[in-house]
C-alpha positions as CSV (number, residue, x, y, z in Angstrom):
1,M,-84.5,-59.7,-39.3
2,Y,-81.5,-61.6,-37.7
3,Y,-78.6,-62.8,-39.8
4,R,-75.7,-65.0,-38.9
5,Y,-72.5,-65.3,-40.9
6,D,-70.6,-68.5,-40.7
7,N,-67.3,-66.9,-41.9
8,A,-67.6,-63.6,-40.0
9,E,-64.0,-62.5,-39.5
10,V,-61.8,-59.6,-40.5
11,S,-59.6,-60.4,-43.5
12,C,-55.9,-60.2,-42.4
13,C,-55.0,-59.5,-46.0
14,Y,-57.0,-56.4,-46.3
15,K,-56.1,-55.3,-42.8
16,Y,-52.4,-55.3,-43.3
17,L,-52.6,-54.1,-46.9
18,M,-54.5,-51.1,-45.5
19,F,-51.8,-50.6,-42.9
20,S,-48.9,-50.9,-45.4
21,Y,-50.7,-48.5,-47.8
22,N,-51.0,-45.8,-45.1
23,I,-47.7,-46.2,-43.2
24,I,-45.9,-44.7,-46.2
25,F,-48.2,-41.7,-46.3
26,W,-48.0,-41.3,-42.5
27,L,-44.2,-41.2,-42.6
28,A,-44.2,-38.9,-45.7
29,G,-46.6,-36.5,-44.0
30,A,-44.4,-36.4,-40.8
31,A,-41.3,-35.7,-43.0
32,F,-43.1,-32.8,-44.8
33,I,-44.1,-31.3,-41.5
34,A,-40.6,-31.6,-40.2
35,I,-39.2,-30.0,-43.4
36,G,-41.7,-27.1,-43.1
37,F,-40.8,-26.3,-39.5
38,W,-37.1,-26.6,-40.3
39,A,-37.5,-24.1,-43.1
40,W,-39.4,-21.7,-40.8
41,S,-36.7,-22.1,-38.2
42,E,-34.0,-21.2,-40.7
43,K,-35.8,-18.0,-41.6
44,G,-36.4,-17.2,-37.9
45,V,-40.2,-17.4,-38.2
46,L,-40.5,-19.7,-35.2
47,L,-38.8,-17.0,-33.1
48,D,-41.1,-14.3,-34.4
49,L,-44.5,-15.7,-35.5
50,T,-45.6,-12.2,-36.7
51,R,-43.4,-12.6,-39.7
52,V,-45.8,-15.1,-41.1
53,T,-48.4,-12.3,-41.7
54,Q,-45.9,-9.8,-42.8
55,L,-45.0,-11.6,-46.0
56,H,-46.7,-9.9,-49.0
57,G,-46.1,-12.9,-51.4
58,F,-46.6,-16.6,-51.3
59,D,-44.6,-18.6,-48.8
60,P,-43.9,-22.1,-50.2
61,V,-43.5,-23.4,-46.6
62,W,-47.3,-23.1,-46.2
63,L,-47.8,-25.5,-49.1
64,V,-45.4,-28.0,-47.6
65,L,-47.1,-27.8,-44.2
66,V,-50.6,-28.2,-45.6
67,V,-49.7,-31.1,-47.8
68,G,-47.8,-32.7,-44.9
69,G,-50.6,-32.1,-42.5
70,V,-53.3,-33.6,-44.7
71,T,-51.1,-36.6,-45.6
72,F,-50.2,-37.2,-41.9
73,I,-53.8,-37.1,-40.9
74,L,-54.8,-39.5,-43.6
75,G,-52.0,-41.9,-42.8
76,F,-52.7,-41.8,-39.1
77,A,-56.5,-42.5,-39.6
78,G,-55.7,-45.4,-42.0
79,C,-53.0,-47.1,-39.9
80,V,-54.8,-46.8,-36.6
81,G,-58.2,-47.6,-38.1
82,A,-56.8,-50.8,-39.7
83,L,-54.9,-52.0,-36.7
84,R,-57.6,-51.3,-34.1
85,E,-60.4,-52.1,-36.5
86,N,-62.0,-48.7,-35.8
87,I,-64.9,-48.1,-38.1
88,C,-65.1,-44.4,-37.3
89,L,-61.4,-43.7,-38.3
90,L,-61.8,-45.9,-41.5
91,K,-65.0,-44.0,-42.5
92,F,-63.2,-40.7,-41.9
93,F,-60.2,-41.9,-44.0
94,S,-62.4,-43.0,-47.0
95,G,-64.6,-39.9,-46.8
96,L,-61.6,-37.5,-46.8
97,I,-59.9,-39.2,-49.7
98,G,-63.2,-39.2,-51.6
99,F,-63.6,-35.4,-50.9
100,I,-60.0,-34.8,-52.1
101,F,-60.6,-36.8,-55.3
102,F,-63.8,-34.9,-56.0
103,L,-62.0,-31.6,-55.4
104,E,-59.2,-32.6,-57.8
105,L,-61.8,-33.4,-60.5
106,T,-63.6,-30.1,-59.9
107,V,-60.4,-28.1,-60.2
108,A,-59.4,-29.9,-63.4
109,V,-62.8,-29.3,-65.0
110,L,-63.0,-25.7,-64.0
111,A,-59.4,-25.1,-65.3
112,V,-60.4,-26.5,-68.7
113,V,-63.7,-24.6,-68.9
114,F,-62.4,-21.2,-67.7
115,Q,-59.0,-21.2,-69.3
116,S,-58.8,-17.4,-69.9
117,Q,-59.7,-16.7,-66.2
118,V,-57.2,-19.2,-65.0
119,R,-54.5,-17.7,-67.2
120,E,-55.3,-14.2,-65.9
121,W,-55.3,-15.4,-62.2
122,I,-51.9,-17.2,-62.6
123,S,-50.4,-14.1,-64.3
124,N,-51.6,-11.8,-61.5
125,F,-50.3,-14.3,-58.9
126,F,-46.9,-14.3,-60.6
127,L,-46.8,-10.5,-60.7
128,Q,-47.7,-10.2,-57.0
129,N,-44.8,-12.5,-56.1
130,I,-42.4,-10.6,-58.3
131,K,-43.0,-7.6,-56.0
132,A,-42.2,-9.8,-52.9
133,Y,-39.1,-11.4,-54.6
134,R,-36.7,-10.2,-52.0
135,D,-39.0,-10.6,-49.0
136,D,-38.7,-14.4,-48.6
137,I,-35.7,-16.6,-49.5
138,D,-38.0,-19.6,-50.2
139,L,-40.1,-17.5,-52.6
140,Q,-37.0,-16.2,-54.2
141,N,-35.7,-19.8,-54.8
142,L,-39.0,-20.9,-56.2
143,I,-39.1,-18.1,-58.8
144,D,-35.5,-18.6,-59.7
145,S,-36.1,-22.3,-60.3
146,L,-39.2,-21.7,-62.4
147,Q,-37.4,-19.2,-64.6
148,K,-34.3,-21.4,-65.1
149,M,-36.3,-24.5,-65.8
150,N,-38.6,-22.8,-68.4
151,H,-36.0,-20.4,-69.8
152,C,-38.3,-17.4,-69.1
153,C,-38.2,-14.0,-67.4
154,G,-41.0,-12.3,-65.7
155,A,-44.7,-13.1,-66.1
156,Q,-45.2,-11.9,-69.6
157,E,-41.9,-10.2,-70.4
158,P,-38.7,-9.0,-68.6
159,N,-40.1,-5.6,-68.0
160,D,-42.4,-7.1,-65.4
161,W,-39.5,-6.8,-63.0
162,N,-40.2,-3.1,-62.8
163,L,-42.8,-4.0,-60.2
164,N,-40.0,-4.9,-57.8
165,I,-38.5,-1.9,-56.0
166,Y,-34.9,-3.3,-56.3
167,F,-35.1,-4.0,-60.1
168,S,-37.3,-1.0,-61.0
169,C,-35.9,1.5,-63.5
170,N,-38.3,4.2,-62.3
171,G,-37.3,4.4,-58.7
172,T,-35.0,7.0,-57.1
173,H,-33.0,4.4,-55.2
174,Q,-29.4,3.7,-56.0
175,S,-29.6,-0.1,-55.9
176,R,-27.0,-1.9,-57.9
177,E,-29.8,-4.1,-59.2
178,K,-31.6,-1.1,-60.6
179,C,-33.0,-1.7,-64.1
180,G,-31.8,-5.3,-64.1
181,V,-33.2,-8.8,-63.7
182,P,-32.4,-11.7,-61.4
183,F,-29.6,-14.0,-62.4
184,S,-32.1,-16.8,-63.2
185,C,-33.1,-14.8,-66.3
186,C,-29.6,-14.9,-67.7
187,I,-28.5,-17.2,-70.6
188,L,-25.7,-19.1,-69.0
189,D,-22.6,-20.1,-70.9
190,P,-22.0,-23.9,-70.4
191,A,-18.3,-23.3,-70.3
192,D,-18.6,-21.1,-67.2
193,S,-18.0,-23.2,-64.1
194,V,-18.8,-20.4,-61.7
195,L,-22.3,-18.9,-61.5
196,N,-22.4,-15.2,-62.1
197,T,-25.1,-13.7,-60.0
198,Q,-24.6,-10.2,-61.4
199,C,-25.2,-11.1,-65.0
200,G,-28.6,-9.4,-65.0
201,Y,-27.4,-6.0,-63.8
202,D,-28.3,-3.0,-66.0
203,V,-29.6,-5.3,-68.8
204,R,-32.8,-3.4,-69.3
205,N,-30.9,-0.1,-69.7
206,Q,-29.8,-1.5,-73.1
207,Q,-31.7,-1.8,-76.3
208,E,-34.3,-4.6,-76.3
209,K,-32.8,-6.2,-79.4
210,E,-29.6,-6.8,-77.3
211,W,-31.5,-8.6,-74.6
212,K,-31.7,-11.8,-76.5
213,E,-28.0,-12.3,-76.3
214,K,-28.0,-12.0,-72.4
215,I,-31.4,-12.9,-71.0
216,F,-34.5,-14.9,-71.8
217,V,-37.1,-12.6,-73.3
218,K,-40.1,-14.9,-73.1
219,G,-42.4,-14.6,-70.2
220,C,-43.1,-17.5,-67.9
221,I,-46.8,-17.6,-68.5
222,P,-46.4,-18.2,-72.3
223,A,-43.6,-20.6,-71.5
224,L,-45.9,-22.7,-69.3
225,E,-48.6,-22.6,-72.0
226,E,-46.2,-24.1,-74.4
227,W,-44.9,-26.6,-71.9
228,L,-48.3,-28.1,-71.1
229,P,-49.2,-29.4,-74.6
230,R,-45.7,-30.9,-74.9
231,N,-46.0,-32.8,-71.6
232,L,-49.8,-33.5,-71.7
233,Y,-49.3,-37.3,-71.5
234,T,-46.9,-36.9,-68.6
235,V,-49.4,-34.7,-66.7
236,A,-52.3,-37.1,-67.5
237,F,-50.2,-40.1,-66.3
238,I,-49.4,-38.5,-63.0
239,F,-53.1,-37.5,-62.5
240,I,-54.2,-41.1,-63.3
241,V,-51.7,-42.6,-60.9
242,I,-52.8,-40.3,-58.1
243,S,-56.4,-41.1,-58.8
244,L,-55.8,-44.9,-58.8
245,L,-53.9,-44.6,-55.5
246,Q,-56.9,-42.8,-54.0
247,M,-59.4,-45.3,-55.3
248,V,-57.3,-48.2,-54.0
249,G,-57.3,-46.5,-50.6
250,I,-61.1,-46.1,-50.7
251,Y,-61.6,-49.7,-51.8
252,L,-59.4,-51.1,-49.0
253,A,-61.1,-48.9,-46.3
254,R,-64.7,-49.8,-47.4
255,T,-63.9,-53.5,-47.7
256,L,-62.4,-53.5,-44.2
257,I,-65.4,-51.6,-42.8
258,A,-67.7,-54.2,-44.3
259,D,-65.7,-57.1,-42.7
260,I,-65.7,-55.4,-39.3
261,E,-69.5,-54.7,-39.5
262,K,-70.1,-58.3,-40.6
263,C,-68.3,-59.6,-37.5
264,D,-70.1,-57.2,-35.1
265,L,-73.6,-57.9,-36.5
266,P,-74.3,-61.2,-34.6
267,L,-73.3,-59.7,-31.3
268,M,-75.2,-56.5,-31.8
269,C,-78.3,-58.3,-32.9
270,S,-78.1,-60.7,-30.0
271,L,-77.8,-57.8,-27.5
272,L,-80.7,-55.9,-29.1
273,W,-82.9,-59.0,-29.2
274,L,-82.0,-59.9,-25.7
275,L,-83.0,-56.4,-24.5
276,K,-86.2,-56.5,-26.4
277,C,-87.2,-60.0,-25.2
278,L,-86.4,-59.3,-21.6
279,T,-88.5,-56.2,-21.7
280,E,-91.5,-58.1,-23.3
281,C,-91.1,-61.0,-20.8
282,H,-91.0,-58.6,-17.8
283,I,-94.2,-56.8,-19.0
284,T,-96.0,-60.1,-19.6
285,L,-95.1,-61.5,-16.2
286,L,-96.3,-58.4,-14.5
287,K,-99.6,-58.5,-16.3
288,N,-100.2,-62.2,-15.6
289,A,-99.1,-62.0,-12.0
290,T,-101.5,-59.1,-11.4
291,L,-104.4,-61.0,-13.1
292,L,-103.6,-64.2,-11.1
293,C,-103.6,-62.3,-7.8
294,L,-106.9,-60.7,-8.6
295,H,-108.4,-64.0,-9.6
296,L,-107.3,-65.9,-6.4
297,M,-108.2,-63.1,-4.0
298,P,-111.4,-64.1,-2.0
299,S,-114.5,-62.1,-2.7
300,L,-115.6,-59.6,-0.2
301,P,-119.2,-59.5,1.1
302,A,-121.2,-56.9,-0.6
303,S,-122.8,-54.2,1.5
304,P,-125.7,-52.0,0.5
305,E,-123.7,-48.8,0.9
306,R,-120.8,-49.8,-1.4
307,P,-120.7,-51.9,-4.5
308,S,-118.9,-55.2,-4.6
309,R,-115.3,-55.5,-5.7
310,T,-116.3,-57.2,-8.9
311,D,-118.5,-54.3,-9.8
312,R,-115.6,-51.9,-9.6
313,L,-113.2,-54.0,-11.7
314,P,-112.7,-52.9,-15.3
315,S,-114.6,-54.9,-17.9
316,S,-111.3,-56.2,-19.4
317,R,-110.2,-57.7,-16.1
318,L,-113.5,-58.9,-14.8
319,I,-113.5,-62.6,-14.1
320,T,-116.9,-64.2,-13.7
321,R,-117.3,-66.1,-10.5
322,T,-119.4,-69.2,-10.5
323,S,-120.6,-71.5,-7.8
324,S,-118.1,-73.5,-5.6
325,S,-118.8,-76.8,-7.3
326,A,-118.4,-75.3,-10.8
327,A,-115.2,-73.4,-9.7
328,A,-113.6,-76.7,-8.6
329,T,-113.9,-78.2,-12.0
330,T,-113.2,-75.0,-14.0
331,A,-109.6,-74.0,-14.7
332,T,-108.5,-70.9,-16.5
333,T,-105.2,-71.3,-18.5
334,L,-102.9,-68.2,-18.7
335,P,-100.1,-68.1,-21.3
336,V,-96.8,-66.7,-20.2
337,W,-94.2,-66.1,-22.9
338,F,-90.5,-66.2,-22.3
339,W,-88.0,-65.2,-25.1
340,F,-84.3,-66.1,-25.0
341,C,-81.8,-64.8,-27.6
342,S,-78.4,-66.4,-28.1
343,G,-78.1,-66.7,-31.9
344,H,-81.5,-68.4,-32.2
345,M,-84.9,-67.8,-30.6
346,T,-87.0,-70.1,-28.4
347,R,-90.5,-69.6,-27.3
348,C,-91.8,-71.3,-24.1
349,V,-95.4,-71.5,-23.2
350,M,-96.1,-72.2,-19.5
351,N,-99.6,-73.3,-18.7
352,V,-100.6,-72.2,-15.2
353,N,-103.8,-73.2,-13.4
354,A,-105.4,-69.9,-12.6
355,D,-107.4,-71.4,-9.6
356,T,-104.7,-73.4,-7.8
357,G,-101.5,-71.8,-9.2
358,K,-100.2,-75.3,-10.0
359,H,-97.7,-75.7,-12.8
360,V,-99.2,-77.8,-15.5
361,G,-96.6,-78.2,-18.2
362,L,-93.8,-76.6,-20.3
363,N,-94.0,-76.6,-24.1
364,K,-91.0,-75.6,-26.1
365,V,-91.7,-74.2,-29.5
366,V,-88.6,-73.5,-31.8
């Protein structure tokens, strides 16, 4: 069925809203990627790429690069798709955002259902990165920030720092940090204007009851478990804002796709109908021309050795010949159908005198 829309045009409002929505994410993604490569260049990773695989712990630069890459791709697809009215890019944009939204919901539901397994995984992840504390400066800064913000030390307790060879009390090395903790575990005096990075040295050589005066004795995993209920509304608000932004992006993309397809529909239908009608017209003309030639061809005299031409014709194409007087008064009318597609369809019936080939009339049927 053929449809025509009187107001078939792409909405400039949705088009430039889509562009403005995505240009922010495009620039933010480019900034994240630049920061990630700058951090790698500061650590010398770009000069020696094998160092990427040598790190035993988590490199925060990977997180920055992945977030930046996904954001950059989304922003690019949204901006270019909106400006160029490219349906493929817009569908990719809406599909990727929908997949990310579904992934976020899945992770949130699994985290609530499998709380004990998630807690154990986070604890093991933290302990693994304690071992690699001195291997990467970004990882070191991340752990220090986490311990200072939450007033915690180690995953479950300060003795977790025995897993690190520099802070272990069981090693045979003579490190100055032996049996100590990082400075981020220390309880700082607000009156001190200079940060003492050696405040955690030899702390765990003392009695545990004396630790409370110098370092935080609570582990970071219990501290995070206490922090989440206190800030549940903040976390829920952030999640809702992110979800709303994603749904707005999907809505703008799907609306723009519908407008573009609405504009392309008349042209596409016209082309398809034109192709179909030309094909049917060509086939009909060939059939009628063949039939007309056979009908006007003079009959050959029959011989006893070979059958006449009319005997060898198929029954469907056999035209009965009558006497000359009857043939002069008899005319066979052949319909020839022509179809023309330009937003509407017209049908023309041409009556042709089969005996004389003379044009009789042209009837236009709308």
